[in-house]
Backbone bond lengths (Angstrom), bond angles and torsions (degrees), N, CA, C in turn:
res aa  C-N    CA-C-N  psi(-1)  N-CA   C-N-CA  omega(-1)  CA-C   N-CA-C  phi
1 M - - - 1.477 - - 1.547 102.47 -
2 I 1.353 110.00 136.09 1.436 119.86 -174.41 1.521 112.79 -68.08
3 Y 1.315 112.97 -44.75 1.527 122.91 -175.15 1.444 113.63 -101.42
4 G 1.348 119.49 30.88 1.495 124.61 -171.14 1.549 111.08 -62.58
5 K 1.377 115.82 -21.58 1.589 113.39 -172.67 1.536 104.67 -83.61
6 I 1.351 122.91 -2.84 1.453 116.77 174.22 1.528 111.58 -61.78
7 W 1.244 117.34 -24.42 1.491 115.26 -176.50 1.511 112.10 -82.87
8 C 1.310 115.12 -2.32 1.524 119.99 168.12 1.491 109.23 -79.97
9 V 1.404 121.41 -17.05 1.424 124.96 -177.86 1.637 109.98 -105.52
10 V 1.349 114.46 -39.22 1.431 119.70 -178.78 1.492 108.56 -118.66
11 K 1.297 118.87 129.35 1.501 124.46 -178.52 1.647 107.71 -64.95
12 P 1.210 116.61 135.60 1.590 116.14 176.86 1.498 110.43 -59.97
13 S 1.429 117.24 -28.04 1.481 113.61 -179.44 1.560 113.08 -76.28
14 V 1.323 116.34 -7.28 1.542 118.92 169.53 1.484 109.50 -105.47
15 G 1.349 121.11 -43.42 1.441 126.87 -171.10 1.619 108.68 -64.36
16 L 1.277 116.01 -51.48 1.535 116.51 -174.36 1.541 112.70 -66.88
17 P 1.246 122.73 -44.91 1.476 117.22 173.31 1.537 116.81 -60.68
18 L 1.423 117.19 -34.97 1.389 118.51 175.89 1.542 112.10 -69.55
19 F 1.346 116.03 -37.58 1.481 118.48 175.89 1.496 111.17 -65.25
20 L 1.274 121.99 -48.89 1.403 124.99 -175.96 1.548 110.73 -68.49
21 G 1.334 119.15 -33.28 1.373 128.19 177.85 1.600 105.84 -64.84
22 G 1.319 116.21 -46.76 1.450 120.02 179.31 1.489 110.03 -62.04
23 V 1.255 121.46 -42.40 1.474 126.20 -179.28 1.537 108.11 -59.63
24 A 1.406 114.77 -52.31 1.403 119.84 -179.16 1.610 110.10 -63.08
25 L 1.293 123.53 -39.59 1.314 123.13 -177.65 1.665 109.72 -68.27
26 T 1.345 114.06 -42.86 1.413 117.14 176.22 1.471 114.75 -59.84
27 S 1.375 114.86 -36.94 1.495 121.52 179.01 1.522 108.75 -64.22
28 L 1.321 117.97 -48.88 1.429 122.33 -170.85 1.567 104.29 -70.53
29 T 1.285 123.54 -37.38 1.367 123.87 177.96 1.557 114.27 -61.23
30 V 1.336 115.06 -41.96 1.423 118.77 179.11 1.487 108.80 -67.07
31 H 1.387 121.22 -47.41 1.451 125.73 178.36 1.445 111.20 -51.74
32 F 1.449 117.14 -52.10 1.362 124.07 179.11 1.547 114.25 -57.03
33 A 1.269 116.66 -42.40 1.512 121.27 178.31 1.541 111.27 -65.45
34 V 1.399 114.80 -39.88 1.518 115.01 178.09 1.467 112.14 -70.34
35 L 1.280 120.99 -33.67 1.393 129.74 177.93 1.550 111.17 -61.89
36 N 1.317 119.88 -50.39 1.399 131.75 177.07 1.512 119.16 -74.37
37 N 1.351 117.42 -20.14 1.414 117.01 -172.49 1.528 117.20 -118.03
38 T 1.399 112.06 9.19 1.426 116.42 179.94 1.514 107.81 -127.98
39 S 1.335 123.62 155.27 1.381 128.39 -178.87 1.592 110.68 -95.32
40 W 1.311 117.62 -23.88 1.398 124.70 -174.93 1.472 115.26 -85.83
41 F 1.375 114.32 -25.51 1.505 113.86 -172.83 1.564 113.11 -69.89
42 K 1.331 113.85 -33.70 1.529 115.86 -179.44 1.550 110.36 -65.63
43 G 1.352 112.71 -38.91 1.511 117.94 178.22 1.550 111.31 -66.91
44 F 1.311 114.83 -38.24 1.468 120.67 -179.48 1.524 108.39 -65.29
45 M 1.277 117.76 -40.05 1.495 120.45 -179.98 1.548 111.80 -69.20
46 E 1.277 116.52 -22.53 1.436 121.29 -173.25 1.616 110.43 -91.71
47 G 1.310 117.18 -15.06 1.390 119.29 172.84 1.492 111.31 121.14
48 P 1.450 114.99 176.59 1.487 118.34 -178.87 1.491 114.02 -66.31
49 A 1.293 125.80 -32.42 1.446 123.13 -178.78 1.599 110.33 -69.33
50 K 1.259 121.45 -32.68 1.343 125.10 178.78 1.508 108.70 -71.68
51 V 1.393 119.96 -37.05 1.350 123.41 -176.15 1.669 109.95 -72.32
52 A 1.274 112.88 -36.48 1.492 116.85 172.23 1.504 112.63 -63.04
53 A 1.345 117.29 -37.90 1.435 123.49 178.83 1.551 114.01 -66.44
54 V 1.347 109.23 -39.87 1.480 114.17 -179.88 1.548 110.50 -71.60
55 S 1.224 116.20 -43.57 1.471 119.65 176.67 1.435 114.92 -65.10
56 A 1.369 120.12 -31.67 1.480 122.09 177.09 1.614 108.46 -74.12
57 D 1.247 120.31 -25.84 1.496 124.93 178.20 1.530 106.09 -73.91
58 A 1.228 123.90 -25.81 1.521 125.05 -179.98 1.450 106.78 -73.95
59 S 1.338 117.43 98.95 1.447 119.68 -176.76 1.449 115.56 -96.93
60 S 1.326 117.38 11.10 1.467 118.27 177.11 1.493 109.60 -79.60
61 P 1.421 115.27 137.57 1.428 118.53 -179.94 1.533 113.62 -66.66
62 P 1.193 120.70 156.91 1.569 122.56 170.75 1.424 111.47 -62.39
63 P 1.378 114.14 147.07 1.492 115.67 176.85 1.518 116.06 -61.59
64 E 1.299 121.82 146.89 1.405 123.33 177.32 1.599 110.88 -77.81
65 A 1.307 113.90 152.24 1.468 115.72 175.89 1.526 107.61 -77.83
66 P 1.400 116.29 146.25 1.406 118.17 177.72 1.574 115.19 -66.01
67 A 1.279 119.56 146.89 1.543 120.52 -175.24 1.463 105.14 -68.70
68 A 1.317 114.19 145.13 1.486 125.14 176.85 1.422 110.46 -70.06
69 K 1.352 118.85 137.41 1.468 120.99 175.21 1.569 109.50 -84.33
70 K 1.257 112.43 144.78 1.548 117.18 176.25 1.461 110.08 -102.57
């Protein structure tokens, strides 16, 4: 292990729970942000029928391709 000497400064009984708690908190924060800031995620979690209904509601036409330069 490259950073094995860290356990001479921080006890593993303190450091490991802090590290794993930080990873869990970061993961939950990212998932919460994706859930609240996107419109497609809720439909995705509810299943294929809901995704089809959400995509059918989006009435904006697809963007046009840029004109080719000559």
